[in-house]
N, C-alpha and C positions, 0 to 999 in steps of 0.2 A: 525608612532606608531607601537610598537612591544611589545610583551608580551606573557605570558603563558596563555593558554586557558583551562578552566575547566567548567564542567557543573555548572550552577548557577540557583538560584531561580529567581523570577520575578525582573524586572528592579526596582531599587530603594530599594530593600531589602538587608539585610545583607548577608554576605558570607555564605558558607555552614558550617562553624564552628563558626558562630556568630560574624564575624568581617568584616569590609569593606576590600575588596581585589582588588578593581579597577573598571574601567568602564566596561560596558557590550556591546558586539557586537552581536546582534541577539540572545540574550539569553545565551551568553557565557561570563563568567567572564574573563577578561584579567588581568593577573598578570604582573605588570610592572617589567622588569628585573632590578636586583640590581647590576649586574656586566657589566660594559660598555666594549665593544669590544670583548665580548665572544659570539660565535655563540649561537643562541637561542636554538637549539637542544641540545647543551652541557649544557646549563643552566637548561633545563628541565629534561634530563635524559642522562646518559652516552651513547655516540654513539655506543661504542662497545657492551654494554648491549642491546641496542635497536636492532641493526642489527643482533647480535647473537641470540636474542630471535626470530626475524623474520625467521632466517635460521632454528632454532630448531622447530619453529611452522610449517614451510614448510615440514620438515622431518616427523613430527608427522602426519600431514594431509596426506602425501603420503603413510605412513604406514597404516593409518586408512582406506584408500580407499579399496573397495571390490576387491578381486582377487580370482583366482581359487585355490582350495585346502584350506589350513589353512590360515585364514586371521587374523593377529594380530591387530584387531581394538582397543582392550583395550590398548595395548602398544602405539599405535599411538595417541589415545585420551589423554593418560597420558603425553606424550611428548608435545602435543599441550597445555595442561593445565599448564604444568611447564613453557612453554614459555610465556603464558599470565600472569601467576602469577609473573614471573620475571619482565615483563614490568610494571605491577601495583606497585610492590614493589619499582622499580626504580623511578617511578613517585612520589610515596609517600615520598621517601627519598629526592628527589629533591625539593619538595615544601610541607613540612609537614603542613604548615599553611593553605593550600587550598585543603585538602582532600575532595572528594565528600562524600555524605551521603551513607548510606548502600543500599539504593534503586538503586543507580547507579551500584554497584557491582552485585546486584541480577539480574537486567535486562541484564547487560552485559554478565554474566555467562550463563543465559538462551539463549540469542541470539547466542553466540558463540557455545555453545554446540549443540543447535538445528541446526545451520547452518552446523556443521560438520556431523550431522546425515542426513541432506538433501542430501549431496553428497556421503555419505558412506552406506546408508541403501539399501539393495538389492531390496526392494519392493517399487515401485513408489508411491503407495497409502500412505504408511507410511511416505515416504519422503515428500509428499505434506502436511501431517498433521504436521510434524516437521516444515515445512515452515510456517504454521499458528503460531507456537510458535515464530518463528523469527519475523514475522510481529507484533505480539502483544508486544513482548519485545522491539522491536525497537520503537513502538508507546509509550511505557512507558518511554524510553529515551528521546523522543521528549517532553513528558509532563514535564520531569525534566528540560528541556531547555525552558519551557514556550512557546512551539510551539504547541498549541492545534490544530491549523488548520492542520499542517503537520501530527499530530498523527491521527486525524480522517480521513484525506484524504488517509493516508497509509492503514488504515484498510478498508475503503470503496472501494478503487481501487483494492488493492491486494486481501484481504481476501473476499471481497464482490463480485468481478467481475472476475478477472483473475484466482484466485485460484479455484473458483467454476467451471469455464469452464474447467480448467486443470483436476480437479477430474473427471468430467463427461467423458472427453476424455480418461482418464486412465481406468475408469471402463468399457468403451465400447471397448477399444482396447486391454487391457490385461486381461486375465482370467486365473488365476493360478489354476492348477488342485487341489492342496491341500494347506493347510495353513502352514504345517510344512516341506514340501519337497522343499527345495531351489534348489535341483538339477534339478527340473522340470521347472525352470524358463528359460527364454531366455538368451543367452550368454551376451547380452548387459546389462542385469540386474544383472547378477552374478559377472561380472568382469568389472573393469574400463578400458577404452581404453586409453593408453598412460598416465598413472598416473604421471610418473616422469616429463614429459614435461609439462603437464597441471599444476601441482602443482608448478613447478619451475617458469613458466611464471607468475602465479598468485602472488606468493610471491615476485618476483622481481618487479612486478608492485606495490605491496604494499609498498616495500621499497622506490621506486621512488616517489610515491605519498606522503609518510610520509615526505621525504626530501623536496619536493616542498611545503608541507603544512607549515612547519616551516620557510622556506626561503621566503614564500610569505606573511607572516603576516605583515611585515613592509610596504607592498604596499596596505594594505587594506584601504578603505576610513575611515575618521573619523566617529565614531558612532554618531547617532542623540542623543543629550543630553536630559536629563529629561525635561528641559524647553521647548524644541521644541515639545516633545511628549505631554506635558501638554497643549501647545498652540493649538494642534489639537482638544482638547475638545471643543473649541469655535465653531467648525463646527458640533457639535452634540447637537443642542439645546434641542431636545426632551429628550435625555438621561439625560442631565443636569437638565432639569425641573423635570423629573420624580424622580430623586434622591433627589432633594431639597424638593419636596413635600412629599416624603417618610420619610424624616427626620424632617418634620414640619418646614422647613425653609422658605417655601412659603405659604402664606395664600390665602384665596379666594379673588380674585380681583388683586393679585400681578402678575406681568409679568416681563419677562426678557428683558433686554435692548440689542438691536442689534446695530451693528456698522453702521455708516452713509455711509461709502464707500463700505462696504460689508454687505448688508442687510441679508445675510444668516448666518452670524457669530455673535457670542455673544461678548459683551464687557467683556472679561475675561482677568484677570491678571495671567499669568502663574507662575510668581515668587512668588506672595503672595497667589496664589490659591484662588482667589476671583472672583466673577462675579457680575456685576451691576444688581440690581433689582429695578423696579419701583413699589412702594407700591400702594395700593388702594387709599391712600391719595394724591398721586402725588409726594411723596418724593422719591428720588433715593439714594440708599445706597449699599455698597459693602457687599456681603454675602460670607462667607467662604464655599468652596466646601467640601463635606464629604470626610473623609479619604479613604473610599473604592471606591470612584469614580476615576477610572483609565482607561486609554486606554487599551482595550483588545487586545489580540494578533491578532484576526481576523480583528478587526477594523484597527489596525496598518498596517496589510498586505493589506487591501483594499485601504488605503490612499497611500501606496507605489505603488501598481499596477496602480491605476487610475491617480495619479499625475505624476509618473515618467516613467511608462511603459504602456501608453494607447494603443499604437499600438499593443502590444502583446495580449492584451485582444480582440481587434478588429479582429486580424488575427485568434486567436483561435475560436472566435465566428463564423467567416465565414467558417472555416474548419469544425466545428461541424454541421453547417447548411447544407453544401454541402454533408456531410456524411449522414445526415438524409434524404435529398432529394434523394440521390443515393439509399439508402436502400428502400425507398418508391417505386421508379421506378422499381427496380429489383423485389421486391415482387409483384408488379402489373403485370409485364410481366410473372412471374411464374404462377400467378392465371389465366391469359388469356390463357397461353399455356396448363394448366391443363384442362380448359374448352373445348378447341379445341380437345384435345385428347379424352376427354369423349364423345364429339359429334361424332367424327370419329368412335370410338369404338361402339357406339350405332347404327350408320348407318350400320356398317359392320355386326352387329348381326342381324339387320332387313333384310338385303339382302341375308344372308346365306353365306355358305362357298365359293361359287363360285364368289361372289362379284357382279354378275349381274342378277342372277335369281330372281324368285319370293320369297317372304318371306316364310320361312319354317313354316308349320302349327305346332301348339303345340299339341303333342299327348294327347289324352284323357285318363284320368286316368281310369283304369278298375274298374268295379263295385265290391263291397265287396262280397266275396263268389265266384267270378269267378275263373276259374282255372288259368287264366293268372295273377291273382293278386299275385300269389306266385312267379312270375318271374319278373325280372327288366331288362330293356334293357341296354346293354353295347356297347361300340364302336366296329365297325367292324362286326355288325350283330350277335353278340353273346348275349346269355342270361344266366342269372345266376339263379340258383335255389338251395336253401339250402346252399349258400356260395360257390358253385362250378360252374365253367364256362363250357359251352358246345357250340361248333360252330353250327351255323344254327338253333339255337333255341332249339335244343335237350337237354336233361338232361344227365349229366354224370352218 
């Protein structure tokens, strides 16, 4: 199977411009090629335009990176924007019947612009805030692909855990003297190190991955068709029953019919979208499923993990359990060490400075009105009166 890939709505829905455009692979619409024998990348976009835009984008990013003296970041951002626009226009001309909706362009522009500011902004705190925009816009793109689980996982893991820790480290490690004096920043914040090498390596990698993406589509496994997905609803009896009762398709005393060989699965026809129901009178009839009763993205992902990759789930659980136990042991050792240090310090204070003598008596506070009440003892046998020190107890 080979074809063009575009962001798509949910499985079974119409294309992004109101027409059927092909099967779906993991939330991506696949456009079947119409020209046999032509490389897929050439069917999608002109290769010279694609690789030329990648080269122009690399130059723009390299120019936009911070440097000592005058930094033409606006010119670099403009070159990168021109490169991105050229690729989008080429994609639109190559397949005008499958253009994505406006939300795809909005989220993509925010993600690319914010990513550029992450690596070009001289202040790490602002770079981290731009990274928040990258995460949120990427989550929006996942939502357009009907990948709700990936969208929320991206926000929870990056914005909720890693990024918060990163911000705390930045605030504790870097303290800029002023808000507007960039020359007071450290050298590694004001200027990028090896910008040409870093940008060249990144965009060469981008070109290689883009080529591999188009050349590897033909080796992708066949997508699970809609009938197979509908058949999985038979293993969700509580959700099916709740939906039927919500639409008043099940009355009091009615119950769903389960399979004889698989007592956990319902007697469900995926083609006709019907399920067998035993009425209170004992009669068995087929009831149509509601139109909004579909397999959710998270449920499909759960079936895929547990049916096809159970070992991955088990290994991840063991690793997380070992990490939790290791953290518990390390924290317990730290608490015990702190208690030992406190006990040793308290014993040292009781025995005095010599370590083996008798406990030092606590000096008695002078009576109010006494002449000594105006003096306070200082180390080395000195006394202070009126804020000035004098040796031997005398006053200066």
